[in-house]
C-alpha positions in Angstrom: -104.1 -52.7 -28.5 -100.6 -52.6 -27.2 -100.1 -53.6 -23.5 -99.7 -50.3 -21.5 -96.6 -51.2 -19.8 -94.5 -52.0 -22.8 -91.8 -49.3 -23.8 -92.4 -47.5 -26.9 -90.9 -49.2 -30.0 -87.3 -47.5 -30.9 -87.5 -46.1 -34.5 -85.6 -43.6 -36.5 -86.6 -40.1 -35.9 -88.7 -38.3 -38.8 -87.5 -35.3 -40.5 -90.4 -33.3 -38.7 -89.1 -34.6 -35.4 -85.5 -33.6 -36.1 -86.8 -30.2 -37.1 -88.5 -29.8 -34.0 -85.4 -30.6 -32.1 -83.4 -28.2 -34.0 -85.7 -25.5 -33.5 -85.8 -26.0 -29.4 -82.2 -26.3 -29.5 -82.1 -22.7 -31.0 -84.1 -21.4 -28.2 -83.6 -20.7 -24.7 -85.6 -22.8 -22.6 -84.3 -26.5 -21.2 -86.3 -29.3 -22.3 -87.1 -33.0 -21.7 -87.3 -35.4 -24.9 -89.0 -38.8 -24.8 -91.3 -40.9 -26.7 -94.9 -41.6 -25.5 -96.9 -45.0 -25.5 -97.1 -44.8 -29.4 -93.4 -44.1 -30.1 -94.3 -40.4 -30.8 -91.7 -37.7 -30.0 -92.8 -35.7 -27.0 -90.6 -32.4 -26.4 -91.4 -31.0 -23.0 -90.1 -27.3 -22.5 -89.2 -26.3 -18.8 -90.8 -23.0 -18.8 -89.0 -20.0 -17.2 -91.6 -19.3 -14.7 -91.6 -22.7 -13.2 -88.8 -24.1 -10.7 -90.4 -27.6 -10.3 -91.8 -30.2 -12.5 -93.1 -33.5 -11.4 -93.0 -36.7 -13.1 -94.7 -40.0 -12.8 -97.6 -42.2 -13.8 -100.5 -40.3 -12.0 -102.3 -37.9 -14.6 -101.8 -35.1 -12.5 -98.0 -34.7 -12.8 -96.4 -32.0 -15.0 -95.1 -34.8 -17.2 -97.5 -38.0 -16.8 -96.1 -41.3 -18.1 -99.6 -43.0 -17.6 -98.4 -45.9 -20.1 -95.5 -46.9 -18.0 -96.7 -49.3 -15.2 -93.1 -49.5 -13.7 -93.3 -45.6 -13.0 -94.5 -44.7 -9.7 -97.6 -42.3 -9.3 -95.2 -39.6 -8.2 -91.9 -40.9 -9.1 -89.4 -37.9 -9.5 -89.3 -34.1 -9.5 -86.8 -31.6 -11.6 -86.2 -28.4 -9.5 -84.3 -25.4 -10.5 -81.9 -24.3 -7.7 -79.5 -21.5 -8.2 -80.3 -21.4 -11.9 -79.1 -25.0 -12.2 -81.8 -27.9 -12.9 -81.7 -30.8 -10.6 -83.3 -34.2 -10.3 -84.3 -36.1 -7.1 -85.8 -39.3 -6.3 -88.8 -38.2 -3.9 -88.4 -41.6 -2.3 -91.9 -42.9 -3.3 -90.6 -44.7 -6.3 -90.1 -48.5 -6.6 -87.7 -48.7 -9.1 -85.6 -45.8 -8.6 -84.5 -42.8 -10.9 -81.5 -43.3 -13.0 -79.2 -40.6 -14.9 -76.6 -42.0 -17.1 -77.2 -45.6 -15.7 -76.4 -44.4 -12.2 -79.1 -44.6 -9.5 -79.8 -41.0 -8.3 -79.2 -40.9 -4.6 -80.6 -37.6 -3.2 -80.5 -34.8 -5.4 -78.1 -34.2 -8.5 -77.5 -31.5 -11.2 -78.4 -32.3 -14.5 -76.0 -31.5 -17.5 -77.0 -31.1 -21.3 -77.6 -34.5 -23.0 -78.1 -36.5 -19.5 -80.3 -39.7 -20.1 -82.9 -40.1 -17.4 -84.5 -43.5 -17.0 -87.7 -43.9 -14.8 -88.9 -47.7 -15.3 -88.9 -48.4 -19.0 -89.1 -44.8 -20.1 -86.1 -42.6 -20.9 -86.0 -39.0 -21.4 -83.2 -36.7 -22.6 -82.4 -33.7 -20.8 -81.2 -30.8 -23.4 -79.9 -27.4 -22.5 -79.7 -25.2 -25.5 -77.1 -22.9 -24.2 -74.7 -25.8 -23.6 -75.6 -27.5 -26.9 -73.7 -27.6 -30.0 -74.0 -29.6 -33.2 -73.9 -32.7 -30.9 -74.6 -35.7 -33.3 -75.6 -38.0 -30.6 -78.8 -36.3 -29.9 -79.9 -34.7 -33.0 -80.2 -37.5 -35.5 -78.1 -40.1 -37.5 -74.8 -41.7 -36.5 -71.7 -39.6 -36.8 -70.2 -39.7 -40.1 -67.0 -41.1 -38.9 -68.8 -44.4 -37.8 -68.1 -47.3 -40.2 -70.1 -50.0 -41.4 -68.4 -52.3 -39.0 -68.7 -50.2 -36.4 -72.5 -49.6 -37.0 -73.0 -53.3 -36.8 -71.3 -53.4 -33.5 -73.5 -50.7 -32.1 -76.6 -52.8 -33.4 -75.5 -55.8 -31.5 -74.8 -53.7 -28.2 -78.4 -52.6 -28.4 -80.1 -55.7 -29.3 -81.0 -56.8 -25.8 -83.1 -53.5 -25.6 -85.4 -54.6 -28.4 -88.0 -55.4 -26.2 -87.5 -53.6 -22.9 -85.2 -50.8 -21.7 -84.5 -52.6 -18.4 -82.1 -54.7 -20.1 -78.1 -54.8 -20.1 -76.3 -54.3 -23.4 -74.7 -57.3 -25.0 -71.2 -58.4 -23.9 -68.1 -58.2 -26.0 -68.1 -62.0 -26.5 -71.8 -62.1 -27.4 -71.3 -59.3 -30.3 -68.2 -61.2 -31.4 -70.1 -64.4 -31.6 -72.7 -62.9 -33.6 -70.7 -61.0 -35.8 -68.1 -63.8 -36.3 -65.0 -61.5 -35.4 -62.8 -61.1 -32.5 -63.2 -59.9 -29.0 -60.3 -57.3 -29.9 -62.1 -56.2 -33.0 -65.2 -55.4 -30.9 -63.5 -53.6 -28.2 -61.6 -51.5 -30.9 -64.9 -50.7 -32.6 -66.4 -49.5 -29.1 -63.6 -47.3 -28.5 -64.7 -45.3 -31.6 -68.1 -45.5 -31.0 -67.4 -43.9 -27.3 -65.6 -41.2 -28.9 -68.1 -40.5 -31.7 -71.0 -40.1 -28.8 -68.6 -38.4 -26.8 -68.8 -40.8 -23.9 -65.4 -41.6 -23.7 -64.7 -39.6 -20.5 -67.1 -41.8 -18.5 -66.4 -45.1 -16.4 -66.4 -48.0 -18.3 -69.7 -49.5 -16.5 -71.5 -46.4 -17.5 -70.6 -45.5 -21.2 -71.8 -49.1 -22.5 -75.4 -48.7 -21.3 -75.5 -45.2 -22.2 -74.4 -45.7 -25.5 -77.1 -48.3 -26.3 -79.6 -45.9 -24.8 -78.3 -43.0 -26.6 -78.3 -44.8 -29.9 -82.0 -46.0 -29.6 -83.4 -42.8 -28.1 -82.0 -40.5 -30.9 -82.9 -42.9 -33.7 -79.4 -43.9 -34.6 -80.4 -47.6 -34.3 -84.2 -48.6 -34.6 -86.1 -51.9 -34.6 -85.5 -52.3 -38.2 -81.7 -52.7 -37.7 -82.4 -55.9 -35.6 -84.3 -57.6 -38.4 -81.9 -56.8 -41.0 -79.1 -58.8 -39.3 
């Protein structure tokens, strides 16, 4: 039996899971996408008649992350204010609530594709009306990504193999492992940031967010770590 506080193992999305995401994006309801303790995809629709959803480890929450012991009993809440979905840390969480690797202070608006981290669990917020054919959330790597860029992405993600409370590999670590120059790594990362539509973010955010998105969407899985 697996230890309950370990994060779900990153793996590639199945055809059924991709079909489920596609259908949800064709709908009208916002939703949260994450994986449970067994690694199975969970797609939680934010019902139109509700204006607030609680998330935490307690079974009584609307979204119960019972397996993640680093999540507080009542960790955070999503609230619809003026037609916009927001997230706020209710002040009871030990480890804080993070959106795109920035700690939530007070309450902030959510945008399509935002990555929410609670403890070792990450959830992706999707807003169908704002979504397009975004390759960063719906499945495999963009076609424009080369084999060399993919190898850099795998090495960037490697520290997240066993825990989501990690930091991505540095450029030097990636360069040493792949036997390439640091400048080559930087060049590949610039392409990856653009391919995943993260190039507009501050430098300190986009590296971690790139790694998390690659793992959450199945673009990179644990099998990739054993192949290199």
